[in-house]
N, CA, C and O atoms as a GROMACS GRO file, in nm:
protein
  636
    1MET      N    1   0.083  -0.114  -0.001
    1MET     CA    2   0.000  -0.002   0.005
    1MET      C    3   0.082   0.120   0.001
    1MET      O    4   0.195   0.117   0.050
    2TYR      N    5   0.036   0.227  -0.055
    2TYR     CA    6   0.105   0.344  -0.050
    2TYR      C    7   0.036   0.452   0.032
    2TYR      O    8  -0.081   0.486   0.012
    3TYR      N    9   0.117   0.506   0.130
    3TYR     CA   10   0.079   0.618   0.211
    3TYR      C   11   0.167   0.740   0.193
    3TYR      O   12   0.287   0.724   0.169
    4PRO      N   13   0.116   0.860   0.202
    4PRO     CA   14   0.194   0.973   0.199
    4PRO      C   15   0.298   0.969   0.301
    4PRO      O   16   0.276   0.906   0.404
    5GLU      N   17   0.419   1.036   0.281
    5GLU     CA   18   0.524   1.020   0.380
    5GLU      C   19   0.485   1.064   0.516
    5GLU      O   20   0.518   0.992   0.610
    6PRO      N   21   0.415   1.177   0.540
    6PRO     CA   22   0.384   1.217   0.676
    6PRO      C   23   0.306   1.106   0.755
    6PRO      O   24   0.331   1.085   0.874
    7ILE      N   25   0.215   1.039   0.688
    7ILE     CA   26   0.130   0.940   0.755
    7ILE      C   27   0.211   0.813   0.769
    7ILE      O   28   0.190   0.740   0.867
    8SER      N   29   0.297   0.783   0.683
    8SER     CA   30   0.388   0.674   0.687
    8SER      C   31   0.479   0.688   0.809
    8SER      O   32   0.496   0.595   0.889
    9LYS      N   33   0.539   0.813   0.821
    9LYS     CA   34   0.619   0.830   0.946
    9LYS      C   35   0.546   0.824   1.071
    9LYS      O   36   0.603   0.778   1.169
   10LEU      N   37   0.428   0.865   1.078
   10LEU     CA   38   0.345   0.856   1.190
   10LEU      C   39   0.322   0.713   1.218
   10LEU      O   40   0.345   0.672   1.332
   11MET      N   41   0.275   0.626   1.117
   11MET     CA   42   0.261   0.483   1.150
   11MET      C   43   0.394   0.431   1.200
   11MET      O   44   0.391   0.365   1.304
   12ASP      N   45   0.509   0.451   1.142
   12ASP     CA   46   0.635   0.400   1.183
   12ASP      C   47   0.667   0.436   1.324
   12ASP      O   48   0.729   0.356   1.394
   13SER      N   49   0.625   0.562   1.373
   13SER     CA   50   0.636   0.600   1.507
   13SER      C   51   0.549   0.522   1.606
   13SER      O   52   0.589   0.483   1.716
   14PHE      N   53   0.426   0.503   1.560
   14PHE     CA   54   0.343   0.411   1.653
   14PHE      C   55   0.389   0.267   1.667
   14PHE      O   56   0.374   0.202   1.771
   15THR      N   57   0.442   0.224   1.565
   15THR     CA   58   0.488   0.077   1.574
   15THR      C   59   0.609   0.066   1.662
   15THR      O   60   0.649  -0.048   1.690
   16LYS      N   61   0.675   0.175   1.709
   16LYS     CA   62   0.779   0.172   1.806
   16LYS      C   63   0.731   0.155   1.947
   16LYS      O   64   0.812   0.126   2.035
   17LEU      N   65   0.603   0.172   1.973
   17LEU     CA   66   0.546   0.151   2.099
   17LEU      C   67   0.522   0.010   2.126
   17LEU      O   68   0.491  -0.065   2.033
   18PRO      N   69   0.533  -0.031   2.244
   18PRO     CA   70   0.510  -0.188   2.278
   18PRO      C   71   0.362  -0.219   2.246
   18PRO      O   72   0.272  -0.139   2.271
   19GLY      N   73   0.343  -0.338   2.190
   19GLY     CA   74   0.214  -0.386   2.158
   19GLY      C   75   0.137  -0.334   2.042
   19GLY      O   76   0.026  -0.379   2.015
   20ILE      N   77   0.199  -0.233   1.966
   20ILE     CA   78   0.146  -0.173   1.850
   20ILE      C   79   0.204  -0.237   1.726
   20ILE      O   80   0.322  -0.217   1.697
   21GLY      N   81   0.128  -0.313   1.652
   21GLY     CA   82   0.175  -0.367   1.530
   21GLY      C   83   0.132  -0.287   1.406
   21GLY      O   84   0.084  -0.176   1.424
   22PRO      N   85   0.146  -0.335   1.286
   22PRO     CA   86   0.120  -0.242   1.174
   22PRO      C   87  -0.030  -0.198   1.158
   22PRO      O   88  -0.065  -0.083   1.130
   23LYS      N   89  -0.115  -0.307   1.179
   23LYS     CA   90  -0.257  -0.273   1.169
   23LYS      C   91  -0.305  -0.170   1.269
   23LYS      O   92  -0.373  -0.074   1.232
   24THR      N   93  -0.272  -0.188   1.397
   24THR     CA   94  -0.300  -0.083   1.498
   24THR      C   95  -0.239   0.053   1.470
   24THR      O   96  -0.298   0.159   1.492
   25ALA      N   97  -0.115   0.043   1.419
   25ALA     CA   98  -0.042   0.178   1.388
   25ALA      C   99  -0.121   0.254   1.273
   25ALA      O  100  -0.127   0.377   1.273
   26VAL      N  101  -0.179   0.180   1.177
   26VAL     CA  102  -0.262   0.240   1.061
   26VAL      C  103  -0.378   0.304   1.126
   26VAL      O  104  -0.408   0.421   1.101
   27ARG      N  105  -0.446   0.226   1.213
   27ARG     CA  106  -0.566   0.276   1.279
   27ARG      C  107  -0.557   0.390   1.360
   27ARG      O  108  -0.642   0.479   1.356
   28LEU      N  109  -0.440   0.394   1.448
   28LEU     CA  110  -0.409   0.506   1.532
   28LEU      C  111  -0.367   0.631   1.446
   28LEU      O  112  -0.400   0.745   1.480
   29ALA      N  113  -0.299   0.608   1.343
   29ALA     CA  114  -0.254   0.719   1.252
   29ALA      C  115  -0.384   0.788   1.191
   29ALA      O  116  -0.396   0.910   1.190
   30PHE      N  117  -0.472   0.710   1.146
   30PHE     CA  118  -0.589   0.775   1.082
   30PHE      C  119  -0.679   0.834   1.183
   30PHE      O  120  -0.748   0.931   1.154
   31PHE      N  121  -0.682   0.778   1.306
   31PHE     CA  122  -0.755   0.846   1.418
   31PHE      C  123  -0.699   0.981   1.449
   31PHE      O  124  -0.770   1.080   1.464
   32VAL      N  125  -0.557   0.980   1.460
   32VAL     CA  126  -0.494   1.120   1.478
   32VAL      C  127  -0.532   1.213   1.371
   32VAL      O  128  -0.565   1.329   1.397
   33LEU      N  129  -0.529   1.166   1.253
   33LEU     CA  130  -0.566   1.256   1.138
   33LEU      C  131  -0.701   1.316   1.145
   33LEU      O  132  -0.725   1.426   1.094
   34ASN      N  133  -0.795   1.241   1.211
   34ASN     CA  134  -0.935   1.293   1.228
   34ASN      C  135  -0.947   1.372   1.355
   34ASN      O  136  -1.057   1.421   1.380
   35MET      N  137  -0.848   1.390   1.437
   35MET     CA  138  -0.865   1.460   1.558
   35MET      C  139  -0.864   1.615   1.521
   35MET      O  140  -0.822   1.657   1.413
   36LYS      N  141  -0.912   1.693   1.617
   36LYS     CA  142  -0.897   1.839   1.603
   36LYS      C  143  -0.760   1.879   1.610
   36LYS      O  144  -0.685   1.821   1.689
   37GLU      N  145  -0.715   1.978   1.532
   37GLU     CA  146  -0.571   2.018   1.545
   37GLU      C  147  -0.528   2.062   1.682
   37GLU      O  148  -0.412   2.041   1.717
   38ASP      N  149  -0.618   2.123   1.765
   38ASP     CA  150  -0.581   2.161   1.901
   38ASP      C  151  -0.557   2.026   1.980
   38ASP      O  152  -0.457   2.019   2.052
   39ASP      N  153  -0.637   1.926   1.971
   39ASP     CA  154  -0.622   1.797   2.049
   39ASP      C  155  -0.490   1.750   2.000
   39ASP      O  156  -0.408   1.726   2.088
   40VAL      N  157  -0.451   1.731   1.869
   40VAL     CA  158  -0.325   1.681   1.831
   40VAL      C  159  -0.219   1.758   1.885
   40VAL      O  160  -0.122   1.694   1.924
   41LEU      N  161  -0.216   1.893   1.896
   41LEU     CA  162  -0.109   1.963   1.944
   41LEU      C  163  -0.101   1.944   2.101
   41LEU      O  164   0.008   1.942   2.157
   42ASP      N  165  -0.214   1.930   2.166
   42ASP     CA  166  -0.209   1.901   2.308
   42ASP      C  167  -0.149   1.768   2.342
   42ASP      O  168  -0.081   1.750   2.443
   43PHE      N  169  -0.179   1.670   2.250
   43PHE     CA  170  -0.124   1.533   2.264
   43PHE      C  171   0.027   1.533   2.237
   43PHE      O  172   0.099   1.460   2.306
   44ALA      N  173   0.077   1.605   2.147
   44ALA     CA  174   0.212   1.618   2.109
   44ALA      C  175   0.283   1.687   2.227
   44ALA      O  176   0.388   1.639   2.268
   45LYS      N  177   0.230   1.800   2.285
   45LYS     CA  178   0.284   1.872   2.393
   45LYS      C  179   0.297   1.784   2.523
   45LYS      O  180   0.394   1.792   2.597
   46ALA      N  181   0.186   1.696   2.545
   46ALA     CA  182   0.194   1.605   2.665
   46ALA      C  183   0.301   1.508   2.648
   46ALA      O  184   0.364   1.470   2.747
   47LEU      N  185   0.328   1.461   2.523
   47LEU     CA  186   0.447   1.366   2.510
   47LEU      C  187   0.575   1.430   2.529
   47LEU      O  188   0.663   1.375   2.594
   48ALA      N  189   0.591   1.553   2.472
   48ALA     CA  190   0.719   1.624   2.484
   48ALA      C  191   0.748   1.657   2.632
   48ALA      O  192   0.859   1.643   2.683
   49ASN      N  193   0.641   1.701   2.694
   49ASN     CA  194   0.656   1.746   2.842
   49ASN      C  195   0.685   1.628   2.929
   49ASN      O  196   0.767   1.640   3.020
   50ALA      N  197   0.626   1.520   2.910
   50ALA     CA  198   0.652   1.390   2.996
   50ALA      C  199   0.793   1.362   2.974
   50ALA      O  200   0.865   1.346   3.073
   51LYS      N  201   0.842   1.355   2.856
   51LYS     CA  202   0.985   1.317   2.821
   51LYS      C  203   1.080   1.411   2.882
   51LYS      O  204   1.181   1.371   2.940
   52ARG      N  205   1.046   1.539   2.870
   52ARG     CA  206   1.138   1.650   2.915
   52ARG      C  207   1.132   1.666   3.074
   52ARG      O  208   1.237   1.685   3.135
   53GLU      N  209   1.021   1.659   3.137
   53GLU     CA  210   1.004   1.695   3.280
   53GLU      C  211   1.020   1.591   3.375
   53GLU      O  212   1.047   1.619   3.492
   54LEU      N  213   1.005   1.459   3.331
   54LEU     CA  214   1.023   1.344   3.426
   54LEU      C  215   1.162   1.293   3.420
   54LEU      O  216   1.233   1.297   3.320
   55THR      N  217   1.200   1.240   3.548
   55THR     CA  218   1.332   1.191   3.565
   55THR      C  219   1.320   1.067   3.661
   55THR      O  220   1.209   1.033   3.701
   56HIS      N  221   1.426   1.003   3.696
   56HIS     CA  222   1.428   0.908   3.795
   56HIS      C  223   1.471   0.956   3.931
   56HIS      O  224   1.570   1.030   3.935
   57CYS      N  225   1.410   0.923   4.042
   57CYS     CA  226   1.447   0.971   4.174
   57CYS      C  227   1.582   0.916   4.204
   57CYS      O  228   1.604   0.798   4.181
   58SER      N  229   1.680   1.001   4.258
   58SER     CA  230   1.808   0.962   4.283
   58SER      C  231   1.816   0.866   4.400
   58SER      O  232   1.919   0.802   4.419
   59VAL      N  233   1.709   0.854   4.480
   59VAL     CA  234   1.722   0.758   4.589
   59VAL      C  235   1.662   0.615   4.544
   59VAL      O  236   1.728   0.511   4.549
   60CYS      N  237   1.536   0.622   4.502
   60CYS     CA  238   1.467   0.491   4.475
   60CYS      C  239   1.453   0.457   4.333
   60CYS      O  240   1.421   0.342   4.304
   61GLY      N  241   1.475   0.554   4.233
   61GLY     CA  242   1.464   0.517   4.102
   61GLY      C  243   1.329   0.529   4.038
   61GLY      O  244   1.315   0.503   3.918
   62HIS      N  245   1.221   0.572   4.118
   62HIS     CA  246   1.091   0.583   4.059
   62HIS      C  247   1.088   0.708   3.970
   62HIS      O  248   1.170   0.799   3.982
   63ILE      N  249   0.991   0.708   3.880
   63ILE     CA  250   0.976   0.826   3.796
   63ILE      C  251   0.917   0.945   3.874
   63ILE      O  252   0.830   0.927   3.959
   64THR      N  253   0.965   1.064   3.844
   64THR     CA  254   0.924   1.173   3.922
   64THR      C  255   0.949   1.302   3.851
   64THR      O  256   1.029   1.305   3.757
   65ASP      N  257   0.881   1.416   3.893
   65ASP     CA  258   0.906   1.535   3.836
   65ASP      C  259   0.987   1.632   3.941
   65ASP      O  260   1.009   1.751   3.918
   66GLN      N  261   1.026   1.566   4.053
   66GLN     CA  262   1.104   1.633   4.153
   66GLN      C  263   1.205   1.528   4.207
   66GLN      O  264   1.178   1.408   4.198
   67ASP      N  265   1.317   1.570   4.261
   67ASP     CA  266   1.410   1.478   4.307
   67ASP      C  267   1.455   1.526   4.454
   67ASP      O  268   1.501   1.639   4.470
   68PRO      N  269   1.442   1.444   4.552
   68PRO     CA  270   1.390   1.314   4.552
   68PRO      C  271   1.232   1.308   4.538
   68PRO      O  272   1.164   1.408   4.564
   69CYS      N  273   1.178   1.196   4.500
   69CYS     CA  274   1.038   1.184   4.470
   69CYS      C  275   0.953   1.208   4.599
   69CYS      O  276   1.006   1.204   4.710
   70VAL      N  277   0.825   1.231   4.582
   70VAL     CA  278   0.743   1.248   4.692
   70VAL      C  279   0.741   1.128   4.795
   70VAL      O  280   0.726   1.152   4.914
   71ILE      N  281   0.754   1.009   4.753
   71ILE     CA  282   0.759   0.907   4.848
   71ILE      C  283   0.880   0.908   4.924
   71ILE      O  284   0.870   0.889   5.045
   72CYS      N  285   1.001   0.928   4.869
   72CYS     CA  286   1.121   0.932   4.943
   72CYS      C  287   1.116   1.052   5.042
   72CYS      O  288   1.173   1.046   5.151
   73GLN      N  289   1.054   1.153   5.005
   73GLN     CA  290   1.052   1.277   5.088
   73GLN      C  291   0.947   1.259   5.204
   73GLN      O  292   0.956   1.333   5.302
   74ASP      N  293   0.857   1.173   5.198
   74ASP     CA  294   0.759   1.154   5.305
   74ASP      C  295   0.817   1.087   5.437
   74ASP      O  296   0.840   0.967   5.442
   75GLU      N  297   0.836   1.166   5.531
   75GLU     CA  298   0.885   1.121   5.657
   75GLU      C  299   0.795   1.039   5.735
   75GLU      O  300   0.836   0.969   5.828
   76THR      N  301   0.663   1.047   5.698
   76THR     CA  302   0.564   0.949   5.774
   76THR      C  303   0.564   0.808   5.739
   76THR      O  304   0.496   0.725   5.800
   77ARG      N  305   0.646   0.779   5.634
   77ARG     CA  306   0.655   0.642   5.579
   77ARG      C  307   0.752   0.563   5.663
   77ARG      O  308   0.839   0.625   5.723
   78ASP      N  309   0.744   0.440   5.673
   78ASP     CA  310   0.831   0.352   5.741
   78ASP      C  311   0.967   0.340   5.669
   78ASP      O  312   0.986   0.275   5.566
   79GLN      N  313   1.066   0.417   5.740
   79GLN     CA  314   1.207   0.429   5.679
   79GLN      C  315   1.279   0.295   5.677
   79GLN      O  316   1.371   0.277   5.598
   80SER      N  317   1.240   0.202   5.759
   80SER     CA  318   1.312   0.070   5.772
   80SER      C  319   1.273  -0.032   5.680
   80SER      O  320   1.330  -0.141   5.683
   81LEU      N  321   1.173  -0.005   5.592
   81LEU     CA  322   1.102  -0.112   5.507
   81LEU      C  323   1.129  -0.063   5.364
   81LEU      O  324   1.098   0.052   5.333
   82ILE      N  325   1.189  -0.149   5.275
   82ILE     CA  326   1.202  -0.126   5.135
   82ILE      C  327   1.137  -0.232   5.052
   82ILE      O  328   1.161  -0.351   5.074
   83CYS      N  329   1.056  -0.194   4.960
   83CYS     CA  330   0.990  -0.288   4.870
   83CYS      C  331   1.057  -0.275   4.735
   83CYS      O  332   1.057  -0.168   4.675
   84VAL      N  333   1.117  -0.387   4.687
   84VAL     CA  334   1.190  -0.380   4.567
   84VAL      C  335   1.098  -0.423   4.440
   84VAL      O  336   1.046  -0.534   4.438
   85VAL      N  337   1.081  -0.338   4.346
   85VAL     CA  338   0.991  -0.371   4.231
   85VAL      C  339   1.075  -0.359   4.102
   85VAL      O  340   1.185  -0.303   4.104
   86GLN      N  341   1.023  -0.412   3.988
   86GLN     CA  342   1.092  -0.400   3.863
   86GLN      C  343   1.076  -0.275   3.794
   86GLN      O  344   1.170  -0.229   3.731
   87ASP      N  345   0.956  -0.209   3.801
   87ASP     CA  346   0.926  -0.104   3.706
   87ASP      C  347   0.845   0.005   3.788
   87ASP      O  348   0.780  -0.026   3.888
   88PRO      N  349   0.851   0.125   3.744
   88PRO     CA  350   0.769   0.241   3.810
   88PRO      C  351   0.619   0.208   3.808
   88PRO      O  352   0.545   0.257   3.893
   89LYS      N  353   0.578   0.134   3.719
   89LYS     CA  354   0.433   0.086   3.700
   89LYS      C  355   0.402   0.007   3.838
   89LYS      O  356   0.295   0.024   3.898
   90ASP      N  357   0.496  -0.074   3.880
   90ASP     CA  358   0.474  -0.142   4.001
   90ASP      C  359   0.447  -0.065   4.125
   90ASP      O  360   0.360  -0.098   4.205
   91VAL      N  361   0.532   0.052   4.141
   91VAL     CA  362   0.526   0.143   4.253
   91VAL      C  363   0.379   0.203   4.240
   91VAL      O  364   0.312   0.213   4.343
   92ILE      N  365   0.332   0.237   4.135
   92ILE     CA  366   0.197   0.297   4.112
   92ILE      C  367   0.085   0.204   4.154
   92ILE      O  368  -0.013   0.242   4.218
   93ALA      N  369   0.108   0.076   4.115
   93ALA     CA  370   0.003  -0.026   4.137
   93ALA      C  371  -0.003  -0.046   4.289
   93ALA      O  372  -0.112  -0.055   4.346
   94MET      N  373   0.124  -0.052   4.360
   94MET     CA  374   0.119  -0.077   4.507
   94MET      C  375   0.066   0.054   4.574
   94MET      O  376  -0.002   0.038   4.675
   95GLU      N  377   0.088   0.176   4.530
   95GLU     CA  378   0.038   0.298   4.591
   95GLU      C  379  -0.108   0.293   4.583
   95GLU      O  380  -0.174   0.327   4.681
   96LYS      N  381  -0.169   0.251   4.464
   96LYS     CA  382  -0.317   0.251   4.450
   96LYS      C  383  -0.388   0.161   4.549
   96LYS      O  384  -0.502   0.182   4.589
   97MET      N  385  -0.316   0.063   4.583
   97MET     CA  386  -0.369  -0.045   4.688
   97MET      C  387  -0.373   0.028   4.838
   97MET      O  388  -0.452  -0.009   4.925
   98ARG      N  389  -0.288   0.125   4.855
   98ARG     CA  390  -0.286   0.194   4.987
   98ARG      C  391  -0.252   0.094   5.115
   98ARG      O  392  -0.288   0.116   5.230
   99GLU      N  393  -0.182  -0.007   5.075
   99GLU     CA  394  -0.155  -0.109   5.186
   99GLU      C  395  -0.019  -0.092   5.230
   99GLU      O  396   0.003  -0.119   5.348
  100PHE      N  397   0.079  -0.052   5.158
  100PHE     CA  398   0.220  -0.044   5.189
  100PHE      C  399   0.262   0.089   5.231
  100PHE      O  400   0.229   0.186   5.162
  101ASN      N  401   0.335   0.104   5.344
  101ASN     CA  402   0.369   0.239   5.393
  101ASN      C  403   0.509   0.253   5.405
  101ASN      O  404   0.555   0.339   5.481
  102GLY      N  405   0.588   0.170   5.332
  102GLY     CA  406   0.745   0.182   5.345
  102GLY      C  407   0.794   0.262   5.227
  102GLY      O  408   0.723   0.346   5.172
  103LYS      N  409   0.922   0.234   5.189
  103LYS     CA  410   0.983   0.305   5.077
  103LYS      C  411   0.996   0.194   4.971
  103LYS      O  412   0.972   0.076   4.994
  104TYR      N  413   1.036   0.244   4.853
  104TYR     CA  414   1.056   0.151   4.738
  104TYR      C  415   1.194   0.166   4.670
  104TYR      O  416   1.265   0.265   4.684
  105HIS      N  417   1.223   0.064   4.600
  105HIS     CA  418   1.341   0.062   4.517
  105HIS      C  419   1.303   0.004   4.388
  105HIS      O  420   1.256  -0.110   4.386
  106VAL      N  421   1.320   0.076   4.268
  106VAL     CA  422   1.283   0.030   4.133
  106VAL      C  423   1.407  -0.013   4.060
  106VAL      O  424   1.500   0.066   4.044
  107LEU      N  425   1.410  -0.133   4.016
  107LEU     CA  426   1.524  -0.191   3.947
  107LEU      C  427   1.530  -0.155   3.799
  107LEU      O  428   1.633  -0.169   3.734
  108HIS      N  429   1.429  -0.114   3.754
  108HIS     CA  430   1.420  -0.076   3.599
  108HIS      C  431   1.449  -0.200   3.515
  108HIS      O  432   1.526  -0.187   3.419
  109GLY      N  433   1.398  -0.316   3.541
  109GLY     CA  434   1.431  -0.444   3.469
  109GLY      C  435   1.448  -0.561   3.549
  109GLY      O  436   1.426  -0.558   3.670
  110ALA      N  437   1.487  -0.674   3.485
  110ALA     CA  438   1.510  -0.794   3.558
  110ALA      C  439   1.637  -0.853   3.510
  110ALA      O  440   1.675  -0.837   3.394
  111ILE      N  441   1.705  -0.924   3.603
  111ILE     CA  442   1.828  -1.002   3.557
  111ILE      C  443   1.786  -1.099   3.465
  111ILE      O  444   1.686  -1.166   3.489
  112SER      N  445   1.857  -1.116   3.355
  112SER     CA  446   1.830  -1.220   3.255
  112SER      C  447   1.954  -1.256   3.180
  112SER      O  448   1.988  -1.203   3.074
  113PRO      N  449   2.024  -1.355   3.248
  113PRO     CA  450   2.143  -1.411   3.189
  113PRO      C  451   2.147  -1.442   3.046
  113PRO      O  452   2.243  -1.413   2.976
  114MET      N  453   2.035  -1.506   3.000
  114MET     CA  454   2.014  -1.537   2.850
  114MET      C  455   2.010  -1.420   2.763
  114MET      O  456   2.036  -1.430   2.644
  115ASP      N  457   1.975  -1.300   2.822
  115ASP     CA  458   1.979  -1.183   2.739
  115ASP      C  459   2.090  -1.089   2.776
  115ASP      O  460   2.089  -0.972   2.738
  116GLY      N  461   2.191  -1.140   2.855
  116GLY     CA  462   2.310  -1.070   2.896
  116GLY      C  463   2.288  -0.958   2.986
  116GLY      O  464   2.365  -0.861   2.987
  117ILE      N  465   2.185  -0.967   3.066
  117ILE     CA  466   2.148  -0.859   3.168
  117ILE      C  467   2.186  -0.912   3.301
  117ILE      O  468   2.128  -1.010   3.347
  118GLY      N  469   2.283  -0.851   3.367
  118GLY     CA  470   2.322  -0.888   3.502
  118GLY      C  471   2.285  -0.782   3.598
  118GLY      O  472   2.235  -0.678   3.554
  119PRO      N  473   2.306  -0.799   3.728
  119PRO     CA  474   2.288  -0.695   3.832
  119PRO      C  475   2.341  -0.564   3.819
  119PRO      O  476   2.288  -0.467   3.873
  120GLU      N  477   2.455  -0.556   3.743
  120GLU     CA  478   2.505  -0.422   3.723
  120GLU      C  479   2.432  -0.341   3.606
  120GLU      O  480   2.452  -0.220   3.589
  121ASP      N  481   2.353  -0.412   3.533
  121ASP     CA  482   2.277  -0.356   3.417
  121ASP      C  483   2.144  -0.295   3.465
  121ASP      O  484   2.086  -0.210   3.397
  122ILE      N  485   2.099  -0.337   3.578
  122ILE     CA  486   1.977  -0.272   3.641
  122ILE      C  487   2.014  -0.193   3.764
  122ILE      O  488   2.131  -0.170   3.794
  123ASN      N  489   1.907  -0.151   3.836
  123ASN     CA  490   1.946  -0.062   3.955
  123ASN      C  491   1.976  -0.135   4.085
  123ASN      O  492   1.934  -0.098   4.195
  124VAL      N  493   2.054  -0.248   4.062
  124VAL     CA  494   2.096  -0.320   4.186
  124VAL      C  495   2.208  -0.262   4.269
  124VAL      O  496   2.203  -0.262   4.392
  125PRO      N  497   2.314  -0.209   4.198
  125PRO     CA  498   2.424  -0.143   4.281
  125PRO      C  499   2.381  -0.034   4.377
  125PRO      O  500   2.436  -0.019   4.486
  126SER      N  501   2.274   0.048   4.332
  126SER     CA  502   2.224   0.157   4.417
  126SER      C  503   2.143   0.096   4.537
  126SER      O  504   2.137   0.152   4.647
  127LEU      N  505   2.086  -0.014   4.510
  127LEU     CA  506   2.009  -0.093   4.629
  127LEU      C  507   2.104  -0.142   4.723
  127LEU      O  508   2.078  -0.127   4.843
  128ILE      N  509   2.212  -0.198   4.687
  128ILE     CA  510   2.311  -0.237   4.779
  128ILE      C  511   2.372  -0.121   4.856
  128ILE      O  512   2.399  -0.132   4.975
  129ASN      N  513   2.391  -0.017   4.791
  129ASN     CA  514   2.443   0.113   4.866
  129ASN      C  515   2.331   0.154   4.977
  129ASN      O  516   2.362   0.182   5.093
  130ARG      N  517   2.211   0.155   4.933
  130ARG     CA  518   2.105   0.184   5.024
  130ARG      C  519   2.092   0.100   5.144
  130ARG      O  520   2.059   0.148   5.253
  131LEU      N  521   2.120  -0.034   5.124
  131LEU     CA  522   2.128  -0.132   5.231
  131LEU      C  523   2.243  -0.101   5.321
  131LEU      O  524   2.235  -0.130   5.441
  132LYS      N  525   2.340  -0.048   5.275
  132LYS     CA  526   2.457  -0.022   5.364
  132LYS      C  527   2.448   0.112   5.429
  132LYS      O  528   2.501   0.125   5.539
  133ASP      N  529   2.378   0.226   5.366
  133ASP     CA  530   2.374   0.349   5.424
  133ASP      C  531   2.251   0.369   5.512
  133ASP      O  532   2.257   0.445   5.609
  134GLU      N  533   2.141   0.303   5.480
  134GLU     CA  534   2.013   0.336   5.547
  134GLU      C  535   1.992   0.229   5.650
  134GLU      O  536   2.051   0.122   5.637
  135GLU      N  537   1.907   0.252   5.758
  135GLU     CA  538   1.878   0.155   5.847
  135GLU      C  539   1.755   0.078   5.814
  135GLU      O  540   1.645   0.110   5.860
  136ILE      N  541   1.774  -0.026   5.734
  136ILE     CA  542   1.674  -0.113   5.686
  136ILE      C  543   1.652  -0.229   5.764
  136ILE      O  544   1.752  -0.298   5.786
  137SER      N  545   1.537  -0.270   5.813
  137SER     CA  546   1.514  -0.386   5.887
  137SER      C  547   1.449  -0.505   5.806
  137SER      O  548   1.460  -0.623   5.837
  138GLU      N  549   1.381  -0.454   5.699
  138GLU     CA  550   1.305  -0.546   5.619
  138GLU      C  551   1.319  -0.514   5.462
  138GLU      O  552   1.311  -0.396   5.426
  139LEU      N  553   1.339  -0.609   5.376
  139LEU     CA  554   1.350  -0.583   5.244
  139LEU      C  555   1.246  -0.691   5.170
  139LEU      O  556   1.261  -0.813   5.178
  140ILE      N  557   1.149  -0.630   5.105
  140ILE     CA  558   1.038  -0.719   5.033
  140ILE      C  559   1.077  -0.713   4.891
  140ILE      O  560   1.090  -0.607   4.829
  141LEU      N  561   1.095  -0.839   4.840
  141LEU     CA  562   1.121  -0.847   4.692
  141LEU      C  563   0.986  -0.873   4.630
  141LEU      O  564   0.928  -0.980   4.647
  142ALA      N  565   0.937  -0.777   4.558
  142ALA     CA  566   0.807  -0.777   4.490
  142ALA      C  567   0.828  -0.774   4.342
  142ALA      O  568   0.753  -0.704   4.274
  143THR      N  569   0.930  -0.847   4.282
  143THR     CA  570   0.950  -0.840   4.152
  143THR      C  571   0.854  -0.943   4.078
  143THR      O  572   0.793  -1.025   4.146
  144ASN      N  573   0.842  -0.940   3.951
  144ASN     CA  574   0.750  -1.024   3.871
  144ASN      C  575   0.814  -1.161   3.869
  144ASN      O  576   0.936  -1.179   3.865
  145PRO      N  577   0.721  -1.259   3.871
  145PRO     CA  578   0.774  -1.394   3.856
  145PRO      C  579   0.846  -1.419   3.715
  145PRO      O  580   0.803  -1.358   3.617
  146ASN      N  581   0.938  -1.494   3.704
  146ASN     CA  582   0.997  -1.523   3.580
  146ASN      C  583   0.916  -1.619   3.492
  146ASN      O  584   0.807  -1.656   3.535
  147ILE      N  585   0.954  -1.659   3.381
  147ILE     CA  586   0.878  -1.728   3.284
  147ILE      C  587   0.832  -1.871   3.338
  147ILE      O  588   0.732  -1.929   3.297
  148GLU      N  589   0.913  -1.917   3.430
  148GLU     CA  590   0.874  -2.046   3.497
  148GLU      C  591   0.782  -2.028   3.617
  148GLU      O  592   0.751  -2.126   3.685
  149GLY      N  593   0.742  -1.915   3.645
  149GLY     CA  594   0.657  -1.874   3.750
  149GLY      C  595   0.721  -1.860   3.889
  149GLY      O  596   0.651  -1.862   3.990
  150ARG      N  597   0.855  -1.847   3.894
  150ARG     CA  598   0.915  -1.849   4.026
  150ARG      C  599   0.981  -1.705   4.035
  150ARG      O  600   1.001  -1.636   3.935
  151ARG      N  601   1.012  -1.665   4.164
  151ARG     CA  602   1.075  -1.555   4.194
  151ARG      C  603   1.220  -1.583   4.177
  151ARG      O  604   1.265  -1.696   4.192
  152PRO      N  605   1.298  -1.472   4.143
  152PRO     CA  606   1.447  -1.487   4.139
  152PRO      C  607   1.515  -1.528   4.264
  152PRO      O  608   1.466  -1.489   4.370
  153ARG      N  609   1.623  -1.602   4.268
  153ARG     CA  610   1.697  -1.634   4.380
  153ARG      C  611   1.782  -1.506   4.420
  153ARG      O  612   1.803  -1.415   4.339
  154CYS      N  613   1.825  -1.505   4.539
  154CYS     CA  614   1.913  -1.385   4.594
  154CYS      C  615   2.038  -1.384   4.515
  154CYS      O  616   2.099  -1.489   4.496
  155ILE      N  617   2.076  -1.279   4.469
  155ILE     CA  618   2.190  -1.254   4.392
  155ILE      C  619   2.314  -1.215   4.485
  155ILE      O  620   2.430  -1.236   4.448
  156TYR      N  621   2.289  -1.168   4.586
  156TYR     CA  622   2.395  -1.141   4.674
  156TYR      C  623   2.372  -1.209   4.816
  156TYR      O  624   2.331  -1.146   4.913
  157PRO      N  625   2.401  -1.342   4.817
  157PRO     CA  626   2.369  -1.414   4.938
  157PRO      C  627   2.434  -1.373   5.072
  157PRO      O  628   2.390  -1.412   5.181
  158ASP      N  629   2.541  -1.293   5.058
  158ASP     CA  630   2.623  -1.258   5.173
  158ASP      C  631   2.562  -1.126   5.253
  158ASP      O  632   2.611  -1.083   5.357
  159LEU      N  633   2.460  -1.077   5.195
  159LEU     CA  634   2.407  -0.958   5.258
  159LEU      C  635   2.318  -0.985   5.372
  159LEU      O  636   2.266  -0.891   5.433
   0.00000   0.00000   0.00000
């Protein structure tokens, strides 16, 4: 099929998003073309602002627009408890449940020897530093189960 270059580039951009295949990209591109220009500009501005204004918390690694993040700044939270999660989405899910009142540590991925991803390739070294520097009495490993449905083994058994 032939598409004019601007829509072809738009479709290519959509296919870079996870879970968006060629058919969905075509549908989204044509949807955008039918949007009001102000809505398209607001959408583009929201994308640019999110990319520009968000960063990772220097303490826990969560996404934030201020450093440290509001969770790390909250002195009413249990400072001795850290919940280790894979992604910022996991922090948000935990916070929505309103059951956990400790701090978090976001790994930004999972160890995968088959993919060449080791502890140094994700946010593990800063976790080790936190465990040395802060007074932590409990560490909760809340990472996603691996493909076999098991949690990962301890990667630093001497801690």
